N, C-alpha and C positions, 0 to 999 in steps of 0.2 A: 831178602835172602842174603845170607852171609857165606862167603867162601873163606875157609881157613886153610892155610898152608902150614903143615906141621912137619918139622924135620928133627931128627936126632941121629947121633953117631952110633954106629954099630961096633961092638967089640970084634976083635980079630977072629973070635970063635964062631961068629955068625956070618955066613956068606949069603950070596944071592939066593941059592936054593933053599937054605935053612929059613931065610926070611920069607920066601914064597910059601913054603909049607906052613909056617906059623900063621901068616896072614890069611891063608885059605881056611885054616882051622878056626880063626876068631871072627871071620867076616860076618857070620850070621848074628853075632852078639850085638853088633852096632844097630841092628834093626829095633832093638829095645830102647834105645836112648831117646828121651824126650826131645823133640825138635830136630832130630836127625833127618836128613833127606838123602844124602848120597856120599859115598867115599870112594876115591881111587887110591888104592894102596900102591906106594911107590918105593923103589929101592934102586940105588945106583948100581950099574952093571958090575962094578968092582966090589960091591957089598959093603961099602964104607959108610953110607948114609941111607937112611930109610925114613918113611913117614907116610903122610897121606895128604890128599887134597879133598877137603870135606865141604859139603854144602849143608847149611843149617837154616832153619826157619828164622833164627835171630841170633845175635851175638850173645845175648843173655843165656840162651840154651847151650851154645858152644862153650862159653866160659864155665858154666855149671858142670858140663861134662869134663872138660880139661882140668878142672880144679878138684875133681873127685878121685875115686879109686883108680881111674885111668892113668893119671899122672904118677901115682905110686907104683903102678905096674911098669911104666916106662922106666922109672928110676931103678926099680929092682931088676928088671930084665936087661937093660942096656947100660946102666951105670951113669947116665947123664940126663940132664933136664932138657926137654924139647924146646925148640924155638917155635913160636906160633905167631903168624901174621894174619890179620883179619882184613877182608876186603868186602866192600859192598858189591854184590853180584848185580850188575846193571843190565845184562842181557845174557841170553843163553842160546846155543845151538846144540841140539841133541838129535843125532840121526836116528837113534833107536825109537824115540817117541815122536819125531817129526816136529818138535818144538824149535822154533827159530824166532828170536826177537825178544820182546819184553816179557818179563815174568809177571803173571797176574796173581 
């Protein structure tokens, strides 16, 4: 499993509440992405930076997603290119599912 942390700057015209409303409206679309597992949508309280913490089945799946229409949408909507960091997910604790420890 791969965790990707994605961040981009928001223009002054988009604040925390506008960001929240947009993220809620697009959240279901991520379920269609090949290799997608989970996303936490994030936004700084001052509305200056937003992004997500994603979990993917592989880095190949993540990179395919980020290098497609998604990136074009980020550039068009926010006017800047996101920063993306990839991490190997070595363990997980998830209270909702009760999973704690190694990923199988």
